[in-house]
Each structure stands twice: as C-alpha cells, then as structure tokens.
C-alpha positions in Angstrom: 0.0 0.0 0.0 1.1 3.6 -0.7 0.2 6.2 1.9 0.1 9.9 0.9 0.6 12.2 3.8 -0.4 15.8 2.9 -0.1 18.6 5.5 -2.0 21.7 4.6 -3.0 25.1 5.8 -5.6 27.2 4.0 -5.6 25.4 0.7 -9.3 25.2 -0.1 -8.9 26.0 -3.8 -6.3 23.4 -4.6 -7.7 20.4 -2.7 -10.2 19.0 -5.2 -7.7 19.2 -8.1 -5.0 17.7 -5.8 -7.3 14.7 -4.9 -8.1 14.1 -8.6 -4.4 14.2 -9.6 -3.4 11.8 -6.9 -6.2 9.3 -7.6 -5.6 9.4 -11.3 -1.9 8.7 -10.8 -2.4 5.8 -8.4 -5.2 4.3 -10.5 -2.7 4.0 -13.3 -0.3 2.2 -10.9 -3.0 -0.3 -9.9 -1.9 -0.5 -6.3 -3.9 0.0 -3.0 -3.5 3.5 -1.5 -4.7 5.9 1.0 -4.6 9.7 1.2 -4.2 11.3 4.6 -4.9 15.0 4.7 -3.7 16.7 7.8 -5.4 20.1 8.3 -3.0 22.2 10.4 -5.6 24.6 11.8 -7.0 26.1 8.5 -9.2 29.1 8.9 -10.7 29.0 5.4 -13.1 26.5 3.9 -10.4 23.7 3.8 -12.2 21.6 6.5 -15.5 21.7 4.6 -13.7 20.7 1.3 -11.9 17.8 3.1 -15.2 16.6 4.6 -16.7 16.5 1.1 -13.7 14.5 -0.2 -14.0 12.1 2.7 -17.7 11.5 2.1 -17.0 11.1 -1.6 -14.3 8.5 -1.1 -14.2 7.2 2.4 -12.3 4.1 1.3 -9.2 6.1 0.4 -9.4 9.5 2.1 -8.6 10.0 5.7 -8.6 13.4 7.4 -6.8 14.6 10.5 -7.9 18.0 11.7 -5.8 19.9 14.3 -7.5 22.3 16.8 -5.1 25.1 15.8 -2.0 25.6 13.8 0.8 23.5 15.3 3.3 23.5 12.4 4.4 21.3 9.6 6.5 18.8 11.6 3.6 18.0 14.0 1.3 17.6 11.0 3.6 15.2 9.2 4.2 13.3 12.5 0.4 12.8 12.9 0.1 11.6 9.4 3.1 9.2 9.7 1.7 7.7 12.9 -1.5 6.8 11.2 -0.2 5.8 7.8 -0.7 2.1 7.0 1.4 1.8 3.8 4.8 0.3 3.4 5.6 3.2 1.1 4.9 6.7 2.4 4.7 9.8 0.2 4.7 13.3 1.4 3.4 16.1 -0.8 2.5 19.8 -0.3 -1.1 20.7 -1.1 -0.3 23.7 -3.3 -0.1 21.8 -6.6 3.3 23.1 -7.4 4.6 19.5 -7.4 2.7 17.2 -9.7 1.6 13.8 -8.3 2.0 12.4 -11.8 5.8 12.4 -11.3 5.4 9.8 -8.6 6.3 6.8 -10.8 9.8 8.4 -11.4 10.4 8.5 -7.6 9.1 5.0 -7.1 11.4 3.7 -9.9 14.4 5.2 -8.1 13.2 3.7 -4.8 13.2 0.3 -6.5 16.9 0.7 -7.3 17.6 0.1 -3.6 17.2 3.5 -2.0 15.3 4.1 1.2 14.3 7.8 0.6 13.9 9.5 -2.7 13.3 13.3 -2.8 12.1 15.4 -5.7 14.5 18.0 -7.1 12.8 21.2 -8.4 15.5 21.7 -11.0 13.6 24.6 -12.7 12.0 26.0 -9.6 9.0 28.3 -10.3 9.2 30.5 -7.2 10.3 34.1 -6.6 14.0 34.8 -6.4 13.5 35.7 -2.7 12.8 32.0 -2.1 15.1 30.4 -4.7 18.4 32.1 -3.6 18.1 31.5 0.2 17.1 27.9 -0.6 20.2 27.4 -2.8 22.5 28.8 -0.1 20.9 26.7 2.5 21.2 23.5 0.4 24.8 24.2 -0.3 25.6 24.8 3.4 23.8 21.7 4.6 25.4 19.5 1.9 28.9 20.9 2.8 28.5 20.4 6.5 26.7 17.1 6.5 28.3 15.3 3.6 24.8 14.6 2.1 24.9 15.9 -1.5 21.3 17.0 -2.4 20.2 19.8 -4.6 16.8 20.3 -3.0 16.7 19.4 0.7 13.4 21.0 1.6 11.1 19.9 -1.3 7.9 18.6 0.2 7.6 15.8 -2.4 9.4 12.7 -1.1 9.0 9.0 -1.0 10.0 6.9 2.0 10.2 3.3 2.9 8.3 2.9 6.1 11.4 1.9 8.1 13.0 5.2 7.5 10.3 7.1 9.5 10.1 4.3 12.1 13.6 5.2 13.3 13.4 9.0 13.4 12.2 11.1 16.3 10.7 14.3 14.9 10.0 17.4 16.9 10.1 21.2 16.5 10.7 21.9 12.8 13.0 19.0 12.0 10.9 18.0 9.0 13.2 20.2 6.8 16.2 17.9 7.7 14.6 14.5 7.5 17.1 13.5 4.7 20.0 14.5 7.0 18.7 12.6 10.0 18.0 9.5 7.7 21.5 9.8 6.2 23.0 9.8 9.7 21.0 6.6 10.5 22.6 5.0 7.5 19.7 5.0 5.0 20.4 5.3 1.3 19.1 8.6 -0.2 18.7 9.9 -3.7 16.8 12.6 -5.6 15.1 12.8 -9.0 14.5 16.0 -11.1 10.8 16.8 -11.4 8.7 19.6 -13.0 7.8 22.4 -10.7 4.8 24.6 -11.4 3.9 28.1 -10.3 1.5 28.5 -7.5 -2.1 28.8 -8.8 -4.1 29.2 -5.6 -3.6 30.7 -2.2 -0.3 32.2 -1.0 3.0 30.9 0.2 3.5 30.3 3.9 7.2 30.9 3.5 8.7 34.0 5.0 11.8 35.5 6.6 10.8 34.1 10.0 10.8 30.6 8.6 14.2 31.2 7.1 15.7 32.2 10.4 14.1 29.2 12.1 15.4 26.8 9.5 19.0 27.8 10.3 18.4 27.5 14.0 17.0 24.1 13.4 20.0 23.2 11.3 22.3 23.9 14.3 20.1 21.5 16.3 20.5 18.9 13.6 24.3 19.3 13.6 24.4 18.8 17.3 22.0 15.8 17.1 24.0 14.1 14.4 27.4 15.0 15.7 27.3 15.2 19.5 24.0 13.9 20.9 25.6 10.7 22.1 29.0 12.2 23.1 28.3 15.7 24.5 31.7 15.7 26.2 33.3 15.8 22.8 31.7 19.1 22.1 31.7 20.8 25.5 34.9 19.2 26.7 36.9 20.1 23.6 35.7 23.7 23.7 36.1 24.0 27.4 39.6 22.5 27.4 40.6 25.1 24.8 39.4 28.0 26.9 40.8 26.5 30.1 44.2 26.0 28.4 44.2 29.6 27.2 43.3 30.9 30.6 45.9 28.7 32.4 48.7 29.9 30.0 47.7 33.5 30.6 47.7 33.1 34.4 51.0 31.3 34.3 52.5 34.1 32.2 51.1 36.7 34.6 52.4 34.7 37.6 55.9 34.7 36.1 55.6 38.4 35.4 54.5 39.1 39.0 57.5 37.1 40.3 60.0 38.9 38.0 58.6 42.4 38.4 56.8 42.3 41.7 53.4 43.4 40.4 51.1 43.1 37.4 48.5 45.8 38.2 45.0 45.8 36.8 46.0 44.5 33.4 43.1 43.6 30.9 45.0 40.4 30.3 44.3 39.4 33.9 40.6 39.7 33.5 40.7 37.9 30.1 42.7 35.0 31.7 40.3 34.6 34.6 37.3 34.7 32.3 38.7 32.1 29.9 39.6 29.8 32.8 36.2 30.1 34.3 34.4 29.6 31.0 36.6 26.6 30.3 35.8 25.0 33.6 32.0 25.6 33.2 32.0 24.1 29.7 33.8 21.0 30.9 31.3 20.7 33.7 28.4 21.0 31.3 30.0 18.2 29.2 30.3 16.0 32.3 26.7 16.6 33.2 25.7 15.7 29.6 27.7 12.5 29.9 26.0 11.7 33.2 22.5 12.3 31.6 23.5 10.2 28.6 24.6 7.4 30.8 21.3 7.5 32.7 19.2 7.4 29.6 21.4 5.1 27.6 19.7 2.4 25.5 21.8 0.0 23.5 19.4 -0.1 20.6 19.8 3.6 20.1 23.5 3.0 19.1 22.7 1.3 15.8 20.2 1.0 13.0 19.3 -2.4 11.6 18.2 -2.8 8.0 17.1 -6.5 8.4 18.1 -9.7 10.3 18.8 -13.0 8.7 18.9 -15.8 11.2 18.0 -19.5 11.8 15.5 -20.2 14.6 13.9 -23.5 15.7 10.3 -24.1 14.8 7.7 -23.5 17.5 7.4 -26.4 19.9 10.9 -27.7 19.2 13.7 -27.3 21.7 17.3 -27.6 20.7 19.5 -29.6 23.1 21.6 -27.7 25.6 24.9 -28.6 23.9 23.6 -27.2 20.6 22.6 -24.0 22.4 26.0 -23.6 24.1 28.3 -24.8 21.4 27.1 -23.6 18.0 29.2 -24.9 15.0 29.5 -23.5 11.5 27.4 -25.6 9.1 25.6 -27.6 11.9 22.1 -27.4 13.2 20.5 -28.8 16.3 17.9 -31.6 16.3 15.2 -29.0 15.7 14.6 -28.0 12.1 15.6 -24.4 11.4 13.9 -21.7 9.3 15.2 -18.4 8.1 13.5 -15.3 9.5 13.8 -11.8 8.1 12.3 -9.2 10.4 12.3 -5.4 10.5 13.1 -3.2 13.4 11.3 -1.5 15.4 7.9 0.5 15.6 7.2 4.2 15.1 8.7 6.4 17.8 7.3 9.9 18.4 8.2 12.1 21.3 9.7 9.1 23.0 6.6 6.9 22.7 6.7 3.7 20.5 3.6 3.0 18.5 
C-alpha cells in the first residue's frame, strides 16, 4: 500500500484538483492506496472541502484536523503515525509539485534506495525563495556530507522503516534527509517539473528562514554530538581552560619577576577564559551523566534487516547445541530463516 501524507494550511482551492491528480496517478499504478490529509488549523473552507472529499471516497481518504496551527512537523508526525502503507509519500497541497511524477520517484526507490526526494531543477518561485534555498542547500550539503540539490522539497517517497527510526519534533521536517543519512539509510533525488502556485499564497517568510538555520544547528548537534556531549563541550572547554591557564602562568611569572602586574586587561581575560573553560567542561560531564542514565543499547545502531535461523515453534534444541554452535551444523530441531524489520514508530519518546 502507498500512503500519501499531505499537510495543509488554508488550501481550499487546490484540494479538489490535488485529490483528482493523486487518484488518477495511483489508479494507473494499480496499487492500494490511502490519502491522509492533515489540516494544520486552517481558517478558510479547507475543513469543509476535506469533509466532502472524505464523504465522496471514504475508502481512500482520511482526514486529521488539528484544533489550531501547530506547524508542519507535527502535521507530518500525525500523518506518519496513522499511515498504513509500506511506502509513504509526502506532498505539499499547493499543486506546485505534480503527483503524476510519482512513478519516477518509485522507480528510483526500486533501485535500492530508502528515501527519494524530488529536485525542483527549474523552480518556479520568486528569487526571494530560490536564492536563500540554494544557499541553505549548499551549506547543509557541505557540513553534513549529504549531497542533495533540494533538501526542503515537500515531495518525497520513503520506505516505512526510515520514518520508524526517526524522532521528529520542533521543525525538523526540513532535515529528515540529513537525519536519515545519519542513520545509514540510502538517499537519492530525482528531477521533477515544478509549477507556479495557482491558488492561495505561500506560507514561507523571513521568520521561517531564520528558524530553519536555528533548526540546522540543532541537527548538527543531534547528528554529531548527541551521544557524546563531552566531545563538544569538553573540547571547547579544554581550549578556553588551556588559554586561561597559560595567561595566568604568564602573569604569575611576570609578577615574580617584576613584583606586580597591576590591573591588566589580560588578567581579566585570563580569569574569564579559565572560568568559561571549567564551566563548559562541567556541562560536558553533566551531559555524559545524563546520557549514561538514559542510555539504551538499541539507540546506538540502525538495523536494516536480520537473517537468522531459529527453531520451529514447539521444538527445543538440546543444551549442547545452544551452548556450542558450530558452523554448518544445526540442532535436532529444524531451522527456518527469518527476516524481520526493526522497530515500531517512535514519536516524542513513545513507541507506536
């Protein structure tokens, strides 16, 4: 099954055409599907339009309506938690990305990738959106090692297990590819046709641009130092403490040689550097203590699949076979190969 997850805010004009485009595309693919619309607190007629679509096609349409506007990440999270498909597709509701391009992304997914994003090669947006986006994509690619042209395009195709292993909060939806890359998933992108916006207005603004860079700093910390906070705070703190110590040793030698150092600015700088260094090292140690208290071994790795031989139900291997496994040998019980996926959805620390 393919699950479409579509977050939306005040998109009443585009919803009927979007529904028709999606159903037309999926009918050609001849596969079971569902369309999950997540209304993120719309104040126009979007709820009424969604209700009509649901009543028209309750077999395929599902609607989640928020009490107010919570943001795109919570909207996607709600959709992911309720999606039933093994393939999950995200798409913005503004019709700038064409659902008819879905087969191209699915073909790329079939090549062995876990996440395939759309690349708006000829983006039909104002320059005020295109240039900041290009700069952001270049910055993210350089600092994370994930080479993508269009990190924030809403049109993406995921294997279910990708989203099962990610914890999303705040506004981290922008950097799902980075988080998935950190987990070891294989990621690709496919050029698609991008259309000018026909209905409504863009929700993108300067405030979102600033927030996106703040979120990127969070992602850098999560992917680089979440599990080893002492490496960040300890390294920085050691540098400041070393600088402060060297300054204080120099001033101590100067005091011994000359009998006084007075109120030198260097004295205040040395004391400040030493105190800051000690504080940063202390923060790093506290972080390590918290990490140790909340440590779970399964968080240290990401499993693609498991191949193993297990005895059939009702059969018990003898103790010697359990304790002394040998290459090429099996116990008296017949064995079967099992492939299993890992684990369930996790949102805000709760497994579902």
